[in-house]
N, C-alpha and C positions, 0 to 999 in steps of 0.2 A: 509652516504657515502657507507657503505657496502651493503645496500639494492639496491642502484643504480647500483653497480657492478653486483649484482645478476640478476637484470632485464636485463642488457646488455648481460650477459652470456646466459640467457634464450632466448633472441631475436636471438642471434647468433646460438643457438642450433636449434631453429625453422627454421632459414634460411638454415642451413646445412641439416636438415631433408627434407625440400622441394627440395633442390638441389639433394640430394641423391635419393629421391623418383622419381624425374624426370629421373635420370640416370637409375634407375631400370626399369622404364616404357620404356625408349628408348631401353634398352638392351632386354626387352621382345619383342619389335617390330622387332629389327634388328638382335640380336644375342641371341635368346631365350634359347639356351643351356647353356649360360654363365651368365644369369641374377642373379643367386644365389651368384655370386662373390660380387655384390654390395649390396645385401640384408642386411648383418650385419651392414653396415654403416647407412642405413635408420632406422633400428630398434633401434640401439644404440642411435641415436640422437633423436628419438621419445621418448624414455625412459628418456633421459636427459632433454628434453624440458618439459616433464610432471612432472619433479622433482621426479620421482619414484626411482631414483638411488642415 
């Protein structure tokens, strides 16, 4: 049961990484001086999805 919960958490982390990366790209296109505001979310969820943290 615990392994199933870990896989679900990793899947959610990957989804959040993809969404936050899309936000970073959109901010680079439309508000390029503010893209760095969304950058920590993208990097944090990438590290969590890769289970490096």
